[in-house]
C-alpha positions as semicolon CSV with decimal commas, in nm:
position;residue;x (nm);y (nm);z (nm)
1;M;-1,277;-2,342;-0,199
2;K;-1,175;-2,163;-0,518
3;Y;-0,836;-1,993;-0,520
4;I;-0,579;-1,857;-0,764
5;D;-0,276;-2,077;-0,823
6;H;0,032;-1,925;-0,985
7;G;0,216;-2,256;-1,019
8;K;0,593;-2,214;-1,054
9;G;0,548;-1,847;-1,135
10;G;0,599;-1,638;-1,445
11;P;0,389;-1,396;-1,653
12;A;0,034;-1,306;-1,556
13;S;-0,100;-1,588;-1,770
14;C;0,047;-1,845;-1,529
15;M;-0,240;-1,780;-1,285
16;T;-0,533;-2,022;-1,293
17;L;-0,845;-2,081;-1,086
18;Q;-0,821;-2,401;-0,883
19;D;-1,001;-2,593;-0,605
20;G;-0,832;-2,652;-0,271
21;P;-0,893;-2,699;0,101
22;V;-1,022;-2,421;0,325
23;P;-0,740;-2,294;0,554
24;Q;-0,729;-2,422;0,911
25;I;-0,695;-2,136;1,159
26;K;-0,446;-2,132;1,444
27;A;-0,449;-1,962;1,783
28;G;-0,502;-1,590;1,749
29;E;-0,656;-1,616;1,403
30;V;-0,992;-1,577;1,236
31;L;-1,122;-1,728;0,914
32;I;-1,261;-1,473;0,670
33;E;-1,516;-1,558;0,404
34;V;-1,364;-1,333;0,139
35;D;-1,579;-1,101;-0,071
36;F;-1,300;-0,891;-0,224
37;A;-0,920;-0,902;-0,235
38;G;-0,692;-0,608;-0,307
39;V;-0,430;-0,639;-0,580
40;N;-0,086;-0,501;-0,496
41;R;0,252;-0,477;-0,664
42;P;0,408;-0,727;-0,417
43;D;0,161;-0,982;-0,560
44;I;0,324;-0,933;-0,899
45;Y;0,672;-0,977;-0,755
46;Q;0,563;-1,295;-0,576
47;R;0,400;-1,427;-0,893
48;M;0,729;-1,370;-1,077
49;G;0,931;-1,547;-0,806
50;A;1,099;-1,234;-0,670
51;Y;0,908;-1,200;-0,341
52;P;0,859;-1,533;-0,165
53;P;0,609;-1,546;0,121
54;P;0,726;-1,593;0,482
55;P;0,779;-1,960;0,575
56;D;0,458;-1,981;0,780
57;A;0,237;-1,791;0,532
58;S;0,001;-1,925;0,268
59;P;0,170;-1,958;-0,073
60;V;-0,146;-1,820;-0,234
61;L;-0,120;-1,460;-0,356
62;G;-0,304;-1,177;-0,182
63;L;-0,214;-0,948;0,108
64;E;-0,547;-0,783;0,193
65;V;-0,909;-0,889;0,196
66;S;-1,256;-0,785;0,304
67;G;-1,547;-1,006;0,400
68;R;-1,717;-1,163;0,698
69;I;-1,579;-1,362;0,989
70;A;-1,662;-1,729;0,931
71;A;-1,478;-1,879;1,231
72;V;-1,266;-1,763;1,526
73;A;-0,996;-1,938;1,724
74;D;-1,081;-2,025;2,085
75;D;-0,852;-1,751;2,220
76;V;-1,000;-1,470;2,006
77;A;-1,250;-1,247;2,185
78;T;-1,235;-0,936;1,967
79;W;-1,442;-1,069;1,675
80;T;-1,752;-1,281;1,636
81;I;-1,887;-1,483;1,345
82;G;-2,063;-1,257;1,096
83;D;-1,862;-0,942;1,166
84;S;-1,766;-0,746;0,853
85;V;-1,394;-0,674;0,844
86;C;-1,100;-0,586;0,627
87;A;-0,765;-0,740;0,709
88;L;-0,396;-0,735;0,634
89;V;-0,291;-1,095;0,572
90;P;0,051;-1,257;0,518
91;G;-0,084;-1,438;0,211
92;G;-0,386;-1,628;0,086
93;G;-0,608;-1,338;-0,018
94;Y;-0,687;-1,460;-0,370
95;A;-0,925;-1,724;-0,237
96;E;-1,278;-1,776;-0,111
97;Y;-1,154;-1,820;0,247
98;C;-0,848;-1,669;0,412
99;A;-0,694;-1,704;0,758
100;A;-0,596;-1,375;0,922
101;P;-0,443;-1,272;1,253
102;A;-0,731;-1,132;1,457
103;L;-0,521;-0,831;1,561
104;H;-0,464;-0,738;1,194
105;C;-0,837;-0,705;1,123
106;L;-1,023;-0,375;1,127
107;P;-1,393;-0,299;1,102
108;V;-1,522;-0,178;0,767
109;P;-1,539;0,203;0,802
110;R;-1,885;0,349;0,810
111;G;-2,016;0,429;0,463
112;L;-1,767;0,211;0,274
113;S;-1,855;-0,097;0,070
114;L;-1,670;-0,425;0,109
115;A;-1,504;-0,359;-0,228
116;Q;-1,369;-0,028;-0,098
117;A;-1,265;-0,183;0,232
118;S;-1,054;-0,445;0,055
119;A;-0,846;-0,159;-0,086
120;L;-0,746;-0,025;0,256
121;P;-0,516;-0,252;0,461
122;E;-0,198;-0,283;0,252
123;N;-0,200;0,085;0,159
124;Y;-0,284;0,229;0,498
125;F;-0,058;-0,001;0,700
126;T;0,228;0,085;0,461
127;V;0,172;0,459;0,450
128;W;0,111;0,505;0,822
129;S;0,416;0,305;0,926
130;N;0,650;0,465;0,672
131;V;0,531;0,824;0,647
132;F;0,423;0,889;1,005
133;D;0,629;0,640;1,206
134;R;0,958;0,623;1,017
135;G;0,917;0,947;0,822
136;A;0,787;1,140;1,125
137;L;0,583;1,373;0,904
138;T;0,439;1,667;1,100
139;P;0,193;1,948;1,018
140;G;0,337;2,227;0,805
141;E;0,608;2,015;0,644
142;N;0,670;1,960;0,273
143;F;0,601;1,603;0,164
144;L;0,674;1,430;-0,168
145;V;0,537;1,093;-0,276
146;H;0,624;0,938;-0,611
147;G;0,360;0,751;-0,811
148;G;0,074;0,947;-0,661
149;A;-0,196;0,783;-0,876
150;G;-0,135;0,431;-0,745
151;G;-0,273;0,279;-0,427
152;I;0,016;0,377;-0,200
153;G;0,049;0,717;-0,366
154;Y;-0,308;0,835;-0,345
155;T;-0,332;0,708;0,014
156;A;-0,018;0,900;0,110
157;I;-0,148;1,218;-0,055
158;Q;-0,473;1,208;0,140
159;L;-0,320;1,122;0,476
160;A;-0,037;1,375;0,447
161;K;-0,289;1,644;0,354
162;A;-0,527;1,542;0,633
163;F;-0,247;1,583;0,885
164;G;-0,144;1,926;0,762
165;A;0,142;1,873;0,515
166;Y;0,203;2,051;0,182
167;V;0,197;1,771;-0,074
168;F;0,401;1,720;-0,390
169;T;0,367;1,415;-0,614
170;T;0,483;1,271;-0,946
171;V;0,243;1,093;-1,183
172;A;0,206;1,000;-1,550
173;G;0,003;1,229;-1,773
174;P;-0,262;1,501;-1,742
175;D;-0,543;1,265;-1,638
176;Q;-0,346;1,145;-1,337
177;I;-0,245;1,502;-1,252
178;E;-0,612;1,603;-1,246
179;A;-0,705;1,301;-1,034
180;V;-0,442;1,353;-0,763
181;K;-0,512;1,725;-0,737
182;K;-0,875;1,640;-0,662
183;L;-0,745;1,423;-0,378
184;G;-0,550;1,712;-0,227
185;A;-0,208;1,719;-0,391
186;D;-0,081;2,078;-0,395
187;V;0,172;2,017;-0,674
188;A;0,153;1,731;-0,927
189;L;0,422;1,681;-1,191
190;D;0,437;1,452;-1,493
191;Y;0,753;1,245;-1,455
192;A;0,738;1,144;-1,822
193;T;0,751;1,496;-1,964
194;Q;0,883;1,719;-1,684
195;D;1,210;1,741;-1,494
196;W;1,028;1,687;-1,167
197;A;1,334;1,734;-0,947
198;R;1,421;2,069;-1,101
199;E;1,059;2,183;-1,092
200;I;1,032;2,102;-0,721
201;E;1,367;2,263;-0,646
202;N;1,249;2,582;-0,818
203;L;0,932;2,580;-0,610
204;V;1,078;2,508;-0,266
205;G;1,424;2,665;-0,303
206;R;1,638;2,634;0,009
207;R;1,333;2,531;0,212
208;G;1,353;2,179;0,064
209;I;1,131;1,875;0,114
210;D;1,103;1,740;0,467
211;C;0,987;1,385;0,392
212;I;0,988;1,176;0,074
213;L;0,818;0,838;0,020
214;D;0,969;0,654;-0,277
215;F;0,933;0,311;-0,434
216;V;1,115;0,387;-0,761
217;G;1,479;0,388;-0,651
218;G;1,748;0,395;-0,918
219;A;1,829;0,747;-1,035
220;Y;1,551;0,886;-0,816
221;I;1,756;0,824;-0,500
222;Q;2,019;1,091;-0,568
223;K;1,754;1,338;-0,681
224;N;1,553;1,272;-0,365
225;L;1,855;1,327;-0,141
226;K;1,934;1,654;-0,314
227;L;1,579;1,782;-0,260
228;L;1,565;1,709;0,111
229;A;1,565;1,993;0,362
230;R;1,796;1,993;0,661
231;N;1,687;1,706;0,890
232;G;1,488;1,564;0,597
233;R;1,386;1,198;0,572
234;L;1,388;0,974;0,264
235;V;1,180;0,660;0,318
236;Q;1,231;0,384;0,060
237;I;0,972;0,108;0,027
238;A;1,077;-0,052;-0,303
239;F;1,329;-0,023;-0,589
240;M;1,141;-0,054;-0,917
241;Q;1,433;0,100;-1,108
242;G;1,707;-0,075;-0,911
243;A;1,863;-0,085;-0,565
244;K;2,229;-0,078;-0,670
245;V;2,330;0,278;-0,753
246;E;2,630;0,505;-0,716
247;L;2,552;0,786;-0,472
248;D;2,703;1,108;-0,347
249;C;2,622;1,061;0,020
250;L;2,770;1,389;0,141
251;P;2,424;1,551;0,175
252;I;2,339;1,291;0,438
253;L;2,614;1,440;0,656
254;T;2,592;1,806;0,566
255;Q;2,213;1,822;0,585
256;N;2,172;1,575;0,873
257;L;1,947;1,352;0,662
258;T;1,783;1,021;0,739
259;F;1,771;0,755;0,465
260;T;1,558;0,468;0,583
261;G;1,308;0,214;0,455
262;S;1,107;-0,092;0,542
263;M;0,907;-0,387;0,415
264;L;0,567;-0,456;0,568
265;R;0,524;-0,828;0,510
266;P;0,821;-0,956;0,719
267;R;0,733;-0,748;1,026
268;S;0,627;-0,924;1,343
269;L;0,266;-0,989;1,438
270;E;0,292;-0,734;1,718
271;E;0,442;-0,465;1,494
272;K;0,153;-0,500;1,251
273;A;-0,097;-0,512;1,539
274;S;0,049;-0,184;1,667
275;I;-0,002;-0,025;1,324
276;A;-0,362;-0,154;1,317
277;R;-0,429;0,011;1,654
278;A;-0,279;0,338;1,532
279;L;-0,494;0,332;1,220
280;Y;-0,810;0,263;1,418
281;K;-0,732;0,553;1,652
282;N;-0,601;0,812;1,405
283;V;-0,733;0,728;1,058
284;W;-1,063;0,539;1,085
285;P;-1,233;0,851;1,235
286;L;-1,135;1,038;0,916
287;F;-1,332;0,784;0,714
288;D;-1,628;0,822;0,947
289;A;-1,608;1,200;0,895
290;G;-1,599;1,160;0,516
291;K;-1,252;1,314;0,487
292;L;-1,088;1,025;0,298
293;Q;-1,179;0,877;-0,038
294;V;-1,128;0,527;-0,171
295;L;-1,057;0,514;-0,544
296;I;-1,132;0,186;-0,718
297;S;-0,980;0,180;-1,066
298;A;-1,119;-0,159;-1,169
299;V;-1,290;-0,467;-1,029
300;F;-1,215;-0,808;-1,180
301;E;-1,365;-1,148;-1,106
302;L;-1,133;-1,385;-0,919
303;A;-1,086;-1,590;-1,236
304;E;-0,967;-1,272;-1,410
305;A;-0,664;-1,224;-1,185
306;A;-0,435;-1,226;-1,490
307;Q;-0,616;-0,925;-1,637
308;A;-0,590;-0,747;-1,303
309;H;-0,214;-0,801;-1,289
310;T;-0,175;-0,690;-1,650
311;L;-0,350;-0,363;-1,571
312;M;-0,134;-0,304;-1,265
313;E;0,184;-0,369;-1,463
314;S;0,074;-0,114;-1,722
315;A;0,060;0,163;-1,456
316;A;-0,238;0,305;-1,647
317;H;-0,474;0,290;-1,349
318;V;-0,571;0,555;-1,095
319;G;-0,645;0,409;-0,754
320;K;-0,680;0,046;-0,653
321;I;-0,746;-0,273;-0,846
322;V;-0,952;-0,535;-0,663
323;L;-1,074;-0,888;-0,723
324;K;-1,439;-0,983;-0,664
325;V;-1,422;-1,322;-0,500
326;R;-1,792;-1,390;-0,438
């Protein structure tokens, strides 16, 4: 099969198209003939050597795919050869074939293309588990997500709005502001030109923000804590601007705050299977009802993975970047 090799890692140019063996599936797995693979920021970190895959995962980049089932393990009864699926995978997505845990596969929602379906798993698993499980977001609450124009951001905006929250977000520039407002954001602020923390504080006053999803870190952490309402929750999923900061933690005590976070990839098979079941029950019907959109910013051929990563690193996109594998 064809796959993307990133060698010893480095800049985007280190990725090349290579030939290699088709993965051998284990108990509980299916083999997916990949049509499209989603591109995610963890792929960039892995390419650069900062996010190694789990010991039992494929070293090939790629955490989500869509395509058709090509083979099933003897103990798998939930899928049959030929089924169209999208899947969260521990690695190996940038390839013509990818092994996936059967319990981490979901049917392609009605009305969506395989390209759109490849943009779902990483975003929706991440947002559901962090915003609704850890963040415990409930109807009527104020919710803030940073980077609302990216894959995680625009997913969080739509889901929070669908479940009755009032949604704030930060983005870059007027085009992104317009895009996220069309997706349901009630308030969108340009982090490059506006003092977003002060603007939000002026809008919510003592009411505060109930739940914040952040991947920026750095100086954002203190600002996030200050914005939180009593019993508010700050959920951290990455630290693009640094994890080591000096903090005034008194608000955590005085406001009874929760500061938590998680990484998706290292979670157990059963934890991810539980998230998949929750998505199928609570979110997939929203796709069937036409209440959720999938934004594809760009589609690149598999051999153009370097260009895809370069676009993601520029942060100039709105929505998801995907690779067309076949």
